[in-house]
VMD Tcl script that draws the C-alpha trace (Angstrom):
set ca {
  {0.00 0.00 0.00}
  {2.79 2.37 0.94}
  {4.59 1.67 -2.30}
  {1.47 2.47 -4.32}
  {0.92 5.69 -2.37}
  {4.46 6.89 -2.99}
  {4.14 6.04 -6.67}
  {0.93 8.06 -6.95}
  {2.50 11.13 -5.32}
  {5.53 10.86 -7.57}
  {3.35 10.74 -10.70}
  {1.34 13.73 -9.53}
  {4.42 15.80 -8.74}
  {6.00 15.00 -12.11}
  {2.97 16.42 -13.93}
  {3.36 19.85 -12.29}
  {5.31 22.57 -14.16}
  {8.78 23.57 -13.03}
  {8.08 26.74 -11.02}
  {11.79 27.60 -10.89}
  {11.50 28.65 -14.57}
  {9.03 31.41 -13.62}
  {11.10 32.50 -10.63}
  {14.17 32.81 -12.84}
  {12.09 34.62 -15.47}
  {11.02 37.25 -12.91}
  {14.60 37.90 -11.75}
  {15.83 38.25 -15.33}
  {12.95 40.58 -16.21}
  {13.67 42.83 -13.21}
  {17.35 42.95 -14.16}
  {16.59 43.97 -17.75}
  {14.16 46.66 -16.52}
  {16.86 48.13 -14.27}
  {19.38 48.09 -17.13}
  {16.91 49.78 -19.54}
  {15.64 52.29 -16.94}
  {12.15 50.87 -17.29}
  {9.53 50.29 -14.62}
  {8.62 46.68 -13.94}
  {5.15 46.03 -15.33}
  {2.75 45.45 -12.45}
  {0.59 43.15 -14.59}
  {3.55 40.95 -15.56}
  {4.75 40.74 -11.95}
  {1.30 39.86 -10.59}
  {0.76 37.26 -13.30}
  {4.10 35.60 -12.55}
  {3.43 35.51 -8.80}
  {-0.05 34.07 -9.32}
  {1.29 31.33 -11.58}
  {4.02 30.50 -9.08}
  {1.50 30.28 -6.23}
  {-0.90 28.11 -8.26}
  {1.90 26.09 -9.86}
  {0.70 26.85 -13.38}
  {2.43 28.09 -16.51}
  {2.17 31.66 -17.82}
  {0.75 31.75 -21.35}
  {-0.57 35.33 -21.55}
  {1.68 38.38 -21.17}
  {-0.08 41.72 -20.56}
  {2.24 44.73 -20.63}
  {0.78 48.03 -19.40}
  {2.10 51.20 -17.81}
  {2.29 51.23 -14.04}
  {1.35 54.12 -11.76}
  {5.03 55.02 -11.29}
  {6.38 58.09 -13.02}
  {8.92 55.95 -14.88}
  {7.38 54.39 -18.03}
  {7.24 50.69 -18.87}
  {9.14 49.60 -21.99}
  {8.60 46.60 -24.24}
  {12.18 45.59 -25.01}
  {13.07 44.35 -21.46}
  {10.23 41.82 -21.66}
  {11.26 40.65 -25.14}
  {14.89 40.24 -24.03}
  {13.77 38.21 -21.02}
  {11.69 35.87 -23.20}
  {14.69 35.33 -25.47}
  {17.29 34.99 -22.69}
  {15.19 32.43 -20.81}
  {13.99 30.79 -24.03}
  {10.48 30.85 -22.66}
  {8.48 28.93 -25.26}
  {5.15 28.63 -23.43}
  {3.68 32.05 -24.29}
  {0.56 32.07 -26.48}
  {-0.76 35.63 -26.25}
  {1.14 38.92 -26.09}
  {-0.82 42.07 -25.15}
  {0.81 45.51 -25.29}
  {-1.63 48.12 -23.99}
  {-0.83 51.83 -23.90}
  {2.95 51.41 -24.04}
  {5.10 53.95 -25.87}
  {6.78 52.15 -28.76}
  {9.67 53.14 -31.01}
  {11.01 51.56 -34.19}
  {13.58 49.47 -32.30}
  {10.85 48.00 -30.07}
  {8.85 46.95 -33.13}
  {11.96 45.48 -34.78}
  {12.70 43.43 -31.65}
  {9.09 42.24 -31.53}
  {9.18 41.27 -35.22}
  {12.36 39.21 -34.73}
  {10.73 37.36 -31.82}
  {7.67 36.49 -33.93}
  {9.53 35.45 -37.04}
  {10.55 31.94 -35.87}
  {13.76 32.11 -37.88}
  {16.14 31.11 -35.07}
  {16.76 27.89 -33.21}
  {14.09 28.72 -30.64}
  {10.41 28.82 -31.63}
  {8.24 31.29 -29.70}
  {4.70 30.13 -30.55}
  {2.72 33.31 -29.88}
  {-0.59 32.89 -31.72}
  {-2.28 36.17 -30.66}
  {-0.88 39.71 -30.68}
  {-2.60 42.80 -29.28}
  {-1.15 46.30 -29.56}
  {-3.63 48.99 -28.47}
  {-3.52 52.71 -27.65}
  {-0.02 53.13 -29.06}
  {1.16 55.16 -32.04}
  {2.74 53.07 -34.82}
  {4.29 54.76 -37.85}
  {4.52 53.47 -41.43}
  {8.06 52.06 -41.01}
  {7.05 50.07 -37.94}
  {3.96 48.70 -39.71}
  {6.09 47.55 -42.63}
  {8.62 45.86 -40.32}
  {5.87 44.20 -38.28}
  {4.05 43.11 -41.43}
  {7.21 41.47 -42.74}
  {7.18 39.15 -39.71}
  {3.57 37.94 -40.19}
  {4.26 35.30 -42.90}
  {6.84 33.62 -40.63}
  {4.81 33.74 -37.40}
  {2.18 31.53 -35.75}
  {-0.30 34.40 -35.38}
  {-3.98 33.64 -35.95}
  {-5.25 36.83 -34.28}
  {-3.93 40.39 -34.67}
  {-5.45 43.34 -32.80}
  {-4.06 46.82 -33.55}
  {-6.84 48.98 -32.08}
  {-6.18 52.72 -31.59}
  {-2.71 52.56 -33.16}
  {-3.64 55.24 -35.74}
  {-1.18 54.16 -38.42}
  {-3.60 55.39 -41.10}
  {-3.47 54.91 -44.87}
  {0.31 55.37 -44.84}
  {0.78 52.24 -42.77}
  {-1.79 50.03 -44.47}
  {0.59 48.99 -47.27}
  {3.04 47.46 -44.80}
  {0.22 45.56 -43.11}
  {-1.37 44.06 -46.23}
  {1.97 43.18 -47.84}
  {2.67 40.95 -44.85}
  {-0.75 39.29 -45.06}
  {-0.80 38.29 -48.73}
  {-1.84 34.65 -49.03}
  {-1.80 34.17 -45.25}
  {-3.42 30.84 -44.35}
  {-3.22 31.17 -40.55}
  {-4.66 34.56 -39.63}
  {-8.37 34.38 -38.77}
  {-9.01 37.62 -36.84}
  {-7.92 41.16 -37.75}
  {-9.08 44.07 -35.59}
  {-8.32 47.68 -36.58}
  {-10.60 49.84 -34.40}
  {-9.91 53.59 -34.63}
  {-6.76 53.34 -36.75}
  {-7.46 56.52 -38.78}
  {-8.16 54.49 -41.92}
  {-9.79 56.25 -44.88}
  {-11.13 55.16 -48.26}
  {-7.70 54.15 -49.61}
  {-7.41 51.51 -46.89}
  {-10.69 49.95 -47.98}
  {-9.33 49.38 -51.48}
  {-6.25 47.68 -49.99}
  {-8.06 45.51 -47.44}
  {-10.67 44.14 -49.88}
  {-8.25 42.08 -52.03}
  {-6.34 41.08 -48.87}
  {-9.42 39.46 -47.34}
  {-10.04 37.56 -50.58}
  {-6.47 36.22 -50.63}
  {-6.28 35.19 -46.96}
  {-8.13 33.05 -44.41}
  {-9.41 36.09 -42.44}
  {-12.96 35.45 -41.25}
  {-13.36 38.09 -38.49}
  {-12.75 41.69 -39.60}
  {-13.31 44.59 -37.19}
  {-12.98 48.12 -38.63}
  {-15.17 50.21 -36.30}
  {-14.38 53.88 -35.74}
  {-12.51 54.61 -38.97}
  {-13.43 56.88 -41.89}
  {-13.74 54.52 -44.84}
  {-16.88 56.32 -46.03}
  {-18.93 54.84 -48.87}
  {-16.05 54.59 -51.34}
  {-13.72 52.71 -49.00}
  {-16.48 50.45 -47.68}
  {-17.63 49.69 -51.23}
  {-14.15 48.76 -52.42}
  {-13.71 46.64 -49.30}
  {-16.80 44.48 -49.76}
  {-16.98 44.37 -53.59}
  {-14.64 41.37 -54.16}
  {-16.17 39.55 -51.18}
  {-19.75 40.25 -52.27}
  {-19.05 39.29 -55.90}
  {-17.65 35.97 -54.77}
  {-20.78 35.31 -52.66}
  {-23.01 36.39 -55.55}
  {-21.25 34.02 -57.97}
  {-21.71 31.16 -55.51}
  {-25.40 32.05 -55.27}
  {-25.79 32.05 -59.06}
  {-24.01 28.69 -59.35}
  {-26.33 27.28 -56.70}
  {-29.41 28.52 -58.57}
  {-28.12 27.11 -61.88}
  {-27.40 23.80 -60.23}
  {-30.89 23.64 -58.71}
  {-32.45 24.51 -62.07}
  {-30.57 21.73 -63.83}
  {-31.61 19.28 -61.14}
  {-35.31 20.19 -61.51}
  {-35.46 20.34 -65.32}
  {-33.69 17.12 -66.31}
  {-34.95 13.63 -65.73}
  {-33.11 11.21 -63.49}
  {-31.35 9.54 -66.45}
  {-30.44 12.84 -68.10}
  {-28.83 14.43 -65.05}
  {-25.47 12.59 -65.20}
  {-25.04 13.45 -68.89}
  {-26.02 17.09 -68.35}
  {-23.67 17.43 -65.41}
  {-20.87 15.80 -67.33}
  {-21.31 18.07 -70.33}
  {-21.39 21.24 -68.24}
  {-18.57 20.20 -65.94}
  {-20.84 20.36 -62.86}
  {-20.68 17.78 -60.11}
  {-23.94 17.11 -58.27}
  {-23.86 15.24 -54.99}
  {-27.65 15.34 -54.72}
  {-28.22 14.12 -58.28}
  {-25.75 11.29 -57.90}
  {-27.48 10.02 -54.78}
  {-30.91 10.34 -56.39}
  {-30.02 8.31 -59.48}
  {-28.34 5.63 -57.40}
  {-31.28 5.27 -55.04}
  {-33.74 4.62 -57.90}
  {-31.70 1.89 -59.51}
  {-32.18 -1.69 -58.39}
  {-28.48 -2.34 -57.74}
  {-27.71 -1.93 -54.03}
  {-23.97 -2.22 -54.65}
  {-24.11 0.84 -56.88}
  {-25.91 2.73 -54.13}
  {-23.33 1.86 -51.49}
  {-20.33 2.55 -53.72}
  {-21.65 5.90 -54.94}
  {-22.46 7.01 -51.38}
  {-18.98 6.05 -50.21}
  {-17.44 8.03 -53.07}
  {-19.57 11.06 -52.30}
  {-18.63 10.93 -48.59}
  {-14.96 10.73 -49.47}
  {-15.24 13.68 -51.85}
  {-17.25 15.68 -49.30}
  {-14.77 14.93 -46.54}
  {-11.78 15.87 -48.68}
  {-13.38 19.18 -49.58}
  {-13.88 20.04 -45.92}
  {-10.25 19.31 -45.14}
  {-9.07 21.48 -48.02}
  {-11.35 24.33 -46.98}
  {-9.48 24.79 -43.70}
  {-6.25 25.60 -45.51}
  {-7.67 27.40 -48.53}
  {-7.58 31.16 -48.80}
  {-10.70 33.05 -49.77}
  {-13.39 35.50 -48.64}
  {-14.74 33.43 -45.73}
  {-15.99 36.42 -43.72}
  {-17.99 35.37 -40.68}
  {-18.01 38.67 -38.78}
  {-17.79 42.11 -40.41}
  {-17.89 45.27 -38.29}
  {-18.08 48.67 -40.03}
  {-19.65 50.79 -37.28}
  {-18.93 54.55 -37.24}
  {-17.25 54.76 -40.64}
  {-19.07 57.69 -42.23}
  {-21.04 55.47 -44.61}
  {-23.71 58.00 -45.60}
  {-24.72 60.36 -48.39}
  {-22.51 63.21 -47.24}
  {-19.22 61.79 -48.51}
  {-17.78 61.48 -52.01}
  {-20.39 60.13 -54.43}
  {-23.35 61.24 -52.32}
  {-26.55 59.20 -52.09}
  {-25.71 57.26 -55.25}
  {-22.61 55.79 -53.62}
  {-24.59 54.71 -50.54}
  {-27.06 52.85 -52.74}
  {-24.23 51.18 -54.66}
  {-22.61 50.08 -51.40}
  {-25.94 48.69 -50.18}
  {-26.45 46.79 -53.43}
  {-23.20 44.89 -52.97}
  {-23.97 44.44 -49.28}
  {-27.24 42.73 -50.18}
  {-25.32 40.26 -52.37}
  {-23.34 39.33 -49.28}
  {-26.45 39.06 -47.09}
  {-28.39 36.95 -49.59}
  {-25.69 34.53 -50.65}
  {-22.96 34.24 -47.98}
  {-23.51 31.18 -45.82}
  {-20.43 32.06 -43.78}
  {-21.59 35.51 -42.64}
  {-23.20 35.44 -39.18}
  {-22.59 38.98 -37.84}
  {-22.79 42.40 -39.51}
  {-22.45 45.71 -37.64}
  {-23.34 48.95 -39.47}
  {-24.15 50.95 -36.34}
  {-23.44 54.68 -36.43}
  {-23.76 55.02 -40.23}
  {-26.62 57.13 -41.65}
  {-27.54 54.73 -44.46}
  {-31.09 56.09 -44.81}
  {-34.52 54.60 -45.46}
  {-33.97 53.41 -49.05}
  {-30.86 51.44 -48.13}
  {-32.60 50.02 -45.08}
  {-35.40 48.76 -47.33}
  {-32.91 46.95 -49.58}
  {-31.26 45.36 -46.54}
  {-34.66 44.24 -45.24}
  {-35.53 42.58 -48.55}
  {-32.17 40.81 -48.59}
  {-32.77 39.53 -45.05}
  {-36.20 38.22 -46.03}
  {-34.72 36.43 -49.03}
  {-31.99 34.94 -46.85}
  {-34.61 33.72 -44.41}
  {-36.74 32.30 -47.23}
  {-33.78 30.29 -48.55}
  {-33.27 28.86 -45.03}
  {-29.71 30.13 -44.78}
  {-27.88 30.46 -41.43}
  {-29.11 33.25 -39.14}
  {-27.47 36.67 -39.41}
  {-26.97 39.07 -36.51}
  {-27.21 42.61 -37.89}
  {-27.03 46.02 -36.25}
  {-28.04 49.31 -37.87}
  {-28.78 52.75 -36.49}
  {-32.25 54.05 -37.37}
  {-32.11 57.77 -38.17}
  {-35.89 57.97 -37.87}
  {-38.48 55.81 -36.21}
  {-39.73 53.68 -39.09}
  {-41.28 50.29 -39.72}
  {-38.40 49.39 -42.03}
  {-35.76 49.53 -39.32}
  {-38.07 47.73 -36.90}
  {-38.54 44.96 -39.48}
  {-34.78 44.61 -39.90}
  {-34.45 43.81 -36.22}
  {-37.30 41.30 -36.43}
  {-35.85 39.50 -39.44}
  {-32.33 39.29 -38.03}
  {-31.22 37.44 -34.95}
  {-30.91 39.43 -31.76}
  {-27.44 40.90 -32.06}
  {-24.92 39.54 -29.61}
  {-21.98 41.23 -31.27}
  {-18.62 41.37 -29.59}
  {-18.19 44.60 -27.69}
  {-15.19 46.79 -28.23}
  {-12.39 45.34 -26.16}
  {-11.01 48.74 -25.20}
  {-12.94 51.97 -24.91}
  {-11.39 55.08 -26.32}
}
mol new
graphics top color blue
foreach p $ca { graphics top sphere $p radius 0.5 }
foreach p [lrange $ca 0 end-1] q [lrange $ca 1 end] { graphics top cylinder $p $q radius 0.2 }
display resetview
């Protein structure tokens, strides 16, 4: 009995993390802060102590300014992570810290995974800090070589000058799923850059609240995404038409001639033949094909937008193009609403889109509902009390949109 008890305790102890790593990390961090004339981040210190007390690992680093007069710098933390080869961090949050070009360069080198040590940070948050165009270009250059699947750059105000550096680093990115750019001083030019980027990457959550894209920028942003959804919708309608118009024996020939593969038609033909072996073999083939498509979809790039937030972006009739531009934007938006099965959340709050545009959105929602597509959470700001805006809320799911992580 005693032998079993000792063995159990030994197994339990061996599963616990080595706390000495965190204790050494804290001492090294304090030393680098002293050398760099930086305050020790209170959040980092508290997190380390809590992990030591609970015998857990530290996976999230939150760097903020302390109440001391001496500011907190980023580089001491980055040097500590490298010196201790701490490879357990998953999320790095930099909130309200003054950053210079050297800080960004050091951060980029840590993310790039080009050394012997791999630092697997998968989420990066930089908020309430000014980032210039050079820093955005250097940071963007690190994205293709990083593990990042979420990037938050809220309130960094890099503007249209910095957008080129960002998108150049995201071209063809197959890992990034979330991109948040709240209040980054983006104007219409940024919309034209971000649109093709979303099409060429795996981004599915795009947050652009509080910028100044206006109708032109918003239109150029959603046009390639909406056109893709519209083309899928047209293909679906054509496919359904072919299925309804041709007889069971004509469907395979029609599909073959047009280069269209029909899962539904294949199953239907097989089920009406008397050969059970044909039924089983065709179903197995279809399952294999269906399964292989799902696996490919995870790694494919494309406009898979699930959440799109464009609140407070000046999308109204007062910008360039006037009311005509608002209507054009709404037209492409309705393509997205009617045909995108991926889209589940759309936020247009704070934009004076007007009654005519609201009517178009309502009709698109009704059509989406009629086609039994997935529910869509939508938020708009009614400029007047009208039945149209009330109907929009009734025909969309109750919005449970993600709130802004940081208030201005």
